[in-house]
C-alpha positions, 0 to 999 in steps of 0.5 A, spaced: 898 397 642 896 404 644 896 408 637 893 415 637 894 421 633 894 428 636 896 435 634 903 436 634 906 440 639 912 444 638 915 440 644 913 433 641 916 435 634 922 437 638 922 430 641 921 426 634 927 429 631 932 428 637 931 421 635 930 421 628 934 417 622 933 418 615 930 413 611 934 411 604 926 409 601 925 416 601 931 418 597 931 417 589 938 419 589 942 416 593 947 421 593 943 425 596 941 420 602 949 419 603 949 426 604 943 426 609 944 419 612 948 422 618 942 427 620 944 431 626 938 434 631 938 441 631 933 445 635 933 452 631 931 447 624 926 443 628 923 450 630 923 452 623 920 446 620 915 446 625 913 453 624 912 452 616 908 446 617 903 449 622 903 456 618 901 452 611 894 453 610 889 447 610 894 443 613 893 439 620 899 436 623 899 430 628 904 427 632 904 419 632 903 417 639 905 409 642 902 410 649 906 417 651 912 417 646 912 421 639 914 416 634 912 419 628 908 425 625 902 424 620 900 430 616 894 432 612 896 437 607 893 442 603 885 441 605 880 445 601 873 446 603 872 448 595 875 441 593 874 437 599 880 434 598 887 433 602 894 430 601 896 425 606 904 424 609 906 420 614 914 420 617 916 415 622 921 416 627 926 411 626 927 404 624 925 402 631 918 403 630 917 401 622 914 395 620 910 394 626 903 396 624 904 403 627 905 408 621 898 404 618 894 405 624 896 412 624 894 413 617 888 410 619 886 415 624 888 421 619 884 418 614 878 417 619 880 425 621 880 427 614 873 424 612 869 425 618 872 431 621 874 435 615 869 433 611 874 431 605 871 427 599 878 424 597 885 424 599 891 424 595 898 421 597 904 419 593 910 415 594 917 414 591 917 409 585 922 405 589 918 405 596 914 399 595 913 398 603 909 405 603 905 403 596 903 396 599 901 400 606 897 405 601 893 399 597 892 395 604 888 402 606 884 402 600 888 407 596 888 407 588 894 407 584 892 412 578 899 415 575 906 416 575 909 423 575 916 425 576 918 418 579 913 418 584 907 413 584 900 417 586 894 414 589 888 417 591 882 414 596 875 416 595 870 417 602 866 412 598 871 407 597 874 407 604 876 401 607 
């Protein structure tokens, strides 16, 4: 499998969200999932989302590519030269690309980028308590659990502890 990450373009974000499906594992309140599960692609909202993510200070947004197809996005948010920390997030497009190791590979590439290119010393991430799939991947990548807050398990990976 030829997974790579590259800076997300507007066109790539549109490509991803045209085939996007909501994942019940990212909803703590299943009533909200019921309202959102019938996601319909909206070009204007996708443009607004792209503009918001690109404008966020200290953030790096990447397209997860399988060969030449966008299958997800991975972000390094809130990077600070002062703290040398950032937050990792990943969203895969739909069930057709989940459970195959693509997200794990993308996370590894983003972690390498954060430590080797940005100069981060630690990476923070969190997962809904019920999202055990995400927690398993974080732990496999070397992240250490350090607490819970507002329904989320929180994890940190120090550069010295990277897998």
